N, C-alpha and C positions, 0 to 999 in steps of 0.2 A: 591403528584401526583394523577391526575384523572386518572380512570380506562382508557379512551381514550388515554390520553397521553402514557400511558403504552403499550397499544396495538400498537400504532404507532411505539414506538421505538423496540418493539417485532418483529413486520413486517420489519423495516428495517434492524435490526439486522440479521434477516433470509435471507434476498434479498442480503445484503452485504457480508455475510459468504459463500452465494451462487457462487457470483461473484467471490470472492477472490479464494475458492477453485477451480473454473472452470477454470481462467485465470492465478492466480499467485499474484493477487494484485487487489485492489478495495475497501475494506471494507472501511478504514477510508476516502478516497475522496468521497466516494458515503453517507457514512452515517452523516460525521461531520457535513454538512450545517444542515440537518435535525434534528440531535442531539441537536446542537445549540440554533435552534428555538425552541423546544419543551422543553429544560432544561431550556435555558438562564441563561447558566452558563458555566464556562470552565471546570467544571467537565467532560464535555461531552467528553474533550479530554480524560482524564484519564481513563473513561469507556471503550472508544473503544480502549484505549492500553491494558485494564486487557482482553476485547474480544479478540482481535487480539493474544495476547499471548496465550490465552489457544487454540484459533484455529490451530496456528501455532505448538504448542506442539502434538495435537492430529494427524495434517496431517504428522508431522516431519518423523515418521518410514518408511511411505510409499516413502517420497520423497527424503530422506539424501542420498541414494546410486546412484539416478540420478544427484545429484549436483556437478559439478565440483569442487573441492576441493581449486586449486589454487586461480581463481577468488573469491571464497567464503572469504578465508582468507582475500585478498585483499580487498573487500568490509566490512568486520569486522572492519579491521583496519580503514578505513576512517570512517566508522559509529561511530566508539569510539572516535575519534576524535570530531566530531561534535555534539554529545549528549550533553556535556555539555554548548555549543554555543546556542544548540536548548531549553533546559531548562532555560537558562537565559532568551531569548527571550520571553518562556511562562510566566515568574514571573514578566519581567519588560516592556511587549509591550501589545498594542490593540492585542486580537487575532482576531479581525474583520479585522484589517490591515493586518496582518499576512496571512490571508485567501486570502484576497483579492490577494496579492502579488502570493501568492502560485498557484491560481486560474488562475491567467494572465499566470504564466508561463507554466502551464500545458496546457492551450488553445493554446498559441502560438505554444508548442511543439505539441501538436497534429496536429495542422494545417500543421506544417512544415513536420511530420512525411508522413501526407496523402498524400500531396504535392510528398514526396519523393516515396512512395511506386506506387504512378499513375505513374510516371515517368518510373519507375523500371520494371512497370507491363508486358511489352512486353520483357523483357530481360529474357527469360528463365533460360539461364545459372546463372545469378547473384541471380535470385529468389530460385534457386536450391541449390546455395551455402550454406554450414555451416561454423558457425565461427570457427576457429582452436584456441582452449583454451590454447595452447602451445604459441602461438605468443604475444608478449609484451603489456602489457596491464596495467602494474602496475602504473603508474602516473595517467592515465585517470581513472583506475577502483578506485583508491585512491581518487582521486578529487571526484568520485559519491558518494563515500561512505561517504565521508564528508557532501556533500547536503544531500543525504538520512537521515543521522544523525541528522543533524540541523533539516529537516523537521519532522524527528520522533520526535525529544525532544521536539519540538514546539507545533506541531499540530497532534502528532501520525500518521504521512503520510510518512514512510519511502520507500514506494513503485513506487511513479512517477518517480522519478530520474533514479533509477535503471532499469525499464521496458523500459524506454525511451533509457537508453544505451543500454540494449540488443536489441532492436528495430534495432538501427542504426547499430548495429554489425551484424545483420543476425543471432542471435541466434536462435535455434529451439525452437518448443513450450514445449517440456517436460524438455528440459533443463533450459528454462527461468524460467518455472512455479516452478522447483524443487531448482533452483538457491534461487530464489524470498523469496519462503515460508520459505526455510532452515535460511536464512538470517533472516527472519522477527522472527523466533523463539529466536534468539537472541537479535535482535532489542529490540523487545515488550520487552523481558524479564529485558535488562538493561533500558528500558524506563518507565515500571513500578516499578523498585526498586527505580530511580531516583524520578518519582513522590511520591510515597509512603513515601521516607524519607524527600525528599526536596521539594516536591511540593503540600504540605498539601493537601492528601486525605484524607477526612473524613470518618467515618463510613458509613454514606448514600450512599456514592459513592460506596465504597466495598459490600454494600447489594443490590443495583441496579445492579451493575456488576454481580453478581452471579445470581440474578434473570434472567438475559437476556441470561446465558450461554446455556440452552437448546434449545432458538431459534437459536444460534449459531453454535451449535453442529447439529442442523437438516439442517441448510443452507450448512453446510460443507460437510454431505452425500449426500445433492441433487447436490452440485456441482461436486463433484468428477464423478458423472453420467454423467452430462453435459459434463466435460473436456475429457471423453473418445470419445464422438460423434462430437468434435471440430476437425476439419481439420486444416491444417497449415494455409491456408488462411482465414479459419473462426476465427482462432485462433487472427491474425492479425488485423482482422475488427473489432473483440469483444474489443480487448485492443484500438484501436484507438477510437470508439463509447465509451468507457467508460472516457477516457481521456478528449475529447471533451465534453461531457454532463455534467462530474463533474465539469471540468474548468468552463465553462460558469455558471453553477449552482452555482459556488464557489462565482465569481464575482457578479452574481447577487445579492445573499444573504447577500453578504458584502456592496452593496451600499444602 
């Protein structure tokens, strides 16, 4: 690998970690298109999985106490069902087609949520509402978990489905960020193990993953500072922008 290629990967790793630390998701959907172009290999998915797992473990002690446990367990159960399906897709499908489908779904949902947010903008009562985690969400949460697990196993992208779900429910910033990053600690741990033992991870992939970790940790620290400055409105706008940009870019790079 050339020095320029490594610098590009390091910068992308830093920015991706900053985004994820600040908003609760975004590392994979921001980084995967660029990593695939630079590396020209499916190892990009595996490197991002390792980086995300390390990032989630670092952030977990500060976020665990804010994550509602009932929906977390439901999402974990659904994700566990989806992981093997995602790994099978990774091993048996064209990752560019999978990325195209994922990008199209993300873009569609970003537009849908933007329209929904615009229509509800004048409704102060609805905007001020907070989701009641004691309300029934078992089946919908389980389904979202399965989708998250499939995208996680196939593309190291468990976040978009979960964040779209939380925004639709009106989950507050702190709870949404805490839930997703806590879920990621589990999700990426399983994803790394699956790819290490069944996905053909090489020594070179492990080495490059470890070389990029300092930039990931620096981005996480920067993102934690940014998160404290984000309002609820700014949080929603940031999530929608990340979804829209990453969705369009994923589709464009897959064509």
